[in-house]
N, C-alpha and C positions, 0 to 999 in steps of 0.2 A: 521224552515226553513232548517237547516242543515240535519235534518233527511230525508227530501224529496230528497235532493241531493244524499245522501248516497244510496238511493234505486236504483238510476240509475247506480251507480258504481258497483253494484252487479248484473247487468243485464247479463244474459247468453242466447244468441239466441238459439232457437230450431234448432238443426242440420237437422231435417227432413223437414225443410222449404226450403232447397236449395239442388241443385245437380250440377253435372258438366255441364249439358245442360243449366242451368240458369246463370252460372258464365260467366263473360266477357272472350273473347278469349285473349290469349297471343299474343304478337307481332309476334312471329314466325308462329302462326296459321292464321294470316291475310294475305291471298294470293289473294285478290280481284284484278282483272285486270280492264282495262278500259272498257271492254265489260260488266262486271257485274255492274259497276258503271253507264254506259250508259243505261243498261236495267232498273236499279232501277230508274234513272232519268225519263226515258220515262214512266215507270209505274206510277210514281207519277204525272207527268204532264198530261198525257192522262187519265183523270179520270172524274167521274161524276161531282164533284164540279166545274171543269173547264168549262164543258159544261153548267152548271147552271149559272155560272158567265157570260159566253159569251151570253147566251140567255137573261139574265137580262139586259145586256148592250145594246143589240139590242132593247129590249123593252123600254129602256129609251131614245132611239133616236140616238144611235151611229151607224155609218156605219160599214160594215165588215172590211174595210181597216184600220179604226181607231183602231178597236179591235186587229187586227193582229199586228199593230205597238205597242200597249200597251203590248200585250203578249210577243212580242220579247224583249222588255225592261225588263219585269217582269222575263223572263227566264234567262236573263243575270245576275241577281243579285246573 
């Protein structure tokens, strides 16, 4: 059992599997404004899965105003 643990202690990752583009940004490089965050949020909300969900809720018998009410509460989370 001890021999299998020592194998992990000798692990050396391959440096060719990473580069500066894949590494997380530092705090001073994070310069996102509210506009970028709003654009990201709108891009995530206005997507195909949202339309599929809305269509399936209509198919199950909900009215459009009930869905709008649910989506408003969903977006506030």
